[in-house]
N, C-alpha and C positions, 0 to 999 in steps of 0.2 A: 504494500500500500504506500503510495507516494504522498508525502505531506506537502502542503502548500508552503511557500516561502514565509508567509505570515505565521503559520503554525510553527515553523522551525524557529523563527525569531522569538515567538512567545515562549516556546519550550526552553530557549536559551536564557531567558530571564532578563532582568534589568541590565545586567552588565553587558551582555551581547547587544541588546537593543541600543544602549547608550553608545557603545562602540560604533555601531552603524550610524547613529545620529551624528556623532562627531565626524566620521568619515565623510558623510554626505554634506555636512556643513562646510568642511574644508573644500570639497569638490565644487560646491556652490560658489564659494569665494573665488576659487581659481577660475571657474567659468565666467564669473562677472569680470574679473581682471583681464581675461583673454579677449573680452569685447564681443563675444558671440552671443547675441540675444537668444538664439535657438538653444545653444548649449546651456545658458543660464536658465532658460525655461525648463529644460530637461532635468538639470541638476536640482532646481528648486522643487520640481515635482517629486524627485527622489527624497529630498530632505523632508518635505511635508508628509510624505507617506510614512517614513520612519518615525517622525515625530508623532503622527497619529497612532502608530503601533505602540509607541512608548506610553502615550496617554491611555490607550486602551488597557495596556498591561498594568498600569498604575491606577486604573479605574477613575480616570479624570475625564469628564465630559468636555467636549469642545466649548459648550456653553459657559462652563466655569472660566475658561481662558478668555472668552469674549467678554464676560462680565468683569474680569480683572482689567482688561484693556479699557472698557467703558468707564470704570471707576477712576481711571487715570486721565480721562479726557480734559478735565479742567485744571490739571497740574502741569507745570513745565517738566520736561524730562529730568532736569537737574534737581528740581524740588522732589519729585517722586523718588528718584534714586537715593537722595539723602535721607528719606524717611523709611526706607526698607530696613527690616531687621538684619543685622549683620550676623 
């Protein structure tokens, strides 16, 4: 029986999923710096996919992330960052 890639990631746990998120983040940055919009789009899709897998594994709903972003709307980025718990 062949497992899906998503199932393999989930079985690998947080450590494996985080490794893939990190790899895809780096590839996204490299894609952006290379100047190819199509490459940036493809790498961004990979990054978002792996981030969604991480959220699912950690039982975080995307709505929770959107609510966090919404709560930051009236704050400057510098103000918000200074108020985060360290």
